[in-house]
N, C-alpha and C positions, 0 to 999 in steps of 0.2 A: 677400748681406749677412752672413749667419751664418757663411759661410766666411771671410770677411774678418776678422771678430771672432775666430774661432778661431785664424787665422793670426797676428794681432796678439798674442793671448794666448800662443800656443806660442813665439813668438819675443820675447816680453817687449817688444813695441813699445806699452807702455802710454800713451805721449804720443798715438799715433794712435788708439788705442782711446778714450781720454778725448775727444779732439776730435770723433771720429765720433759718439759718443754725445751730445755738445752739439748737433751739428747735427740729428741724428734727433730729439732733444728738441724743438728748435725747429719741425720739420716736425710732430711729433705735437701740439704745442701749437697750432699754426696750424689743424690739422684738428680741434681740440677733444678730442683723445684724451688727456685729463689724466692718467689712471693710467699709460698707456703713456709719456708724457712724463716722468713722475716715475721711472719705472723706468729710462729712459735717463740721466736725471740722476743718480740714485744710483749707477748703473754707471760713469758718466763720472767722478763725483766720486771714487770709490774708485781708479779708474785714475790720475787726475790727482795724487791724494795719494801714491800709490805711487811716483811718480817726481818728486815736488815740482814738478809743472807749474802753477805758480801762476797763470799767465795763464789757463789753461783753468779752473782751479778757480774763480777770481774770476768768470768768464763763466758758468760753471755755477751758482754761488750766486746771481748776479744773475737769471738765469732761473728758478732755484728759488723766488726771492722772489715773482716775478710769478705763478708757478704756485701758490704757497701762498695767495697772496691770492685767486686765482681759484677755489681750492678752499674758500674761506670761512674761511681761517686767518690773519687779519691780524696776530695776534701773532707767529706764526712768520715771516710775511712780513717783518715789521719787523726781527726779530732776524737773519734771514738777509741782508737788504739791508745791514745794519750790517756783517756779516762780509765781504761782497763789497766794501764801500767801504774796509774796513781793509786788505784785500789789494791792492786798486787803488792806494790812496794809498802804502802801504808799498813797493810795487814799481814804482810809476810808470806804471801802465797807462792811458795817456790815451785808449786806444781803448775802454775798457769803456763801454757804452751806459748811462751813469747816469741818463739820463732815465727809462728804464723802471723801475729799482729804486727810484729817487727817487719816481716816481709810485706805485709800490706802497706805499712807506713812508708817503707822504702820505695815500694812501686808508686805509691801516691806522691811522694816527694819528687821522684824522677818524672812523673806526668806533668809536673809543674815547672821543671827545670828548663 
């Protein structure tokens, strides 16, 4: 895995690097490895922004919102989900799983009620 990341970095394949980190974050989140998931999301977000890979950026932000809520930070979850929604709507990403970030946003709003 690390060899693949090195190759992607060396050859400036930041779109592949971003998407790989997204999927690894999903696996880590499923395994309950929240810190590892956040590390993957941060790395993926940096790579996605480096090449303006907005589809991946929106998906990373959506997952980051879920993770922020699970880490007990509903305010950050709400802020992050709004950022994901802005990207999704601006670029027409119909495949963005809005149920997850919307659920995180609803939970965050409920925590502040």
